[in-house]
C-alpha positions in Angstrom: 0.0 0.0 0.1 2.6 2.3 0.8 4.6 2.0 -2.3 1.2 2.1 -4.3 0.7 5.6 -2.4 4.4 6.7 -3.1 3.9 6.1 -6.6 0.8 8.2 -6.7 2.7 10.9 -5.1 5.4 10.8 -7.7 3.3 11.2 -10.2 1.0 14.0 -8.9 4.0 16.0 -8.5 5.3 15.0 -12.2 2.0 16.0 -13.8 1.9 19.7 -15.2 -2.0 19.7 -15.8 -4.2 22.6 -14.8 -1.3 24.5 -14.1 -1.9 27.0 -16.7 -5.1 27.3 -15.2 -4.0 28.4 -12.0 -1.6 30.9 -13.5 -4.3 32.5 -15.2 -6.5 32.6 -12.1 -3.4 34.2 -10.4 -2.7 36.7 -13.3 -6.5 37.9 -13.4 -6.7 38.4 -9.7 -3.2 40.4 -9.6 -4.7 42.4 -13.0 -7.9 43.5 -11.4 -6.4 44.0 -7.8 -3.9 46.7 -9.5 -6.3 47.9 -12.0 -9.0 49.0 -8.6 -5.8 50.4 -6.8 -4.7 52.6 -9.6 -8.1 53.9 -10.1 -8.6 54.4 -6.5 -5.6 56.1 -6.2 -6.1 58.2 -9.2 -10.1 59.0 -8.8 -9.4 62.3 -7.2 -7.3 63.8 -9.7 -9.5 62.8 -12.1 -12.9 64.0 -10.5 -10.8 67.1 -10.0 -9.4 67.7 -13.5 -12.9 66.6 -15.1 -14.8 69.6 -13.0 -12.3 72.0 -14.2 -12.9 71.2 -17.7 -16.7 71.3 -17.2 -16.2 74.6 -15.2 -14.5 75.9 -18.8 -16.7 74.9 -20.7 -19.3 77.6 -21.9 
């Protein structure tokens, strides 16, 4: 039984299936987090600039 479990463990460690799905998930989560942080950081400056531009229009 121990040998069977050891063989399965070795097969599991060398199997690369599904790795790309995890990598894509991490990349998407990172992009969403960075995008949200950038928008939150720039929101005040963008609002001020749009307000000033609107005030200058006749």
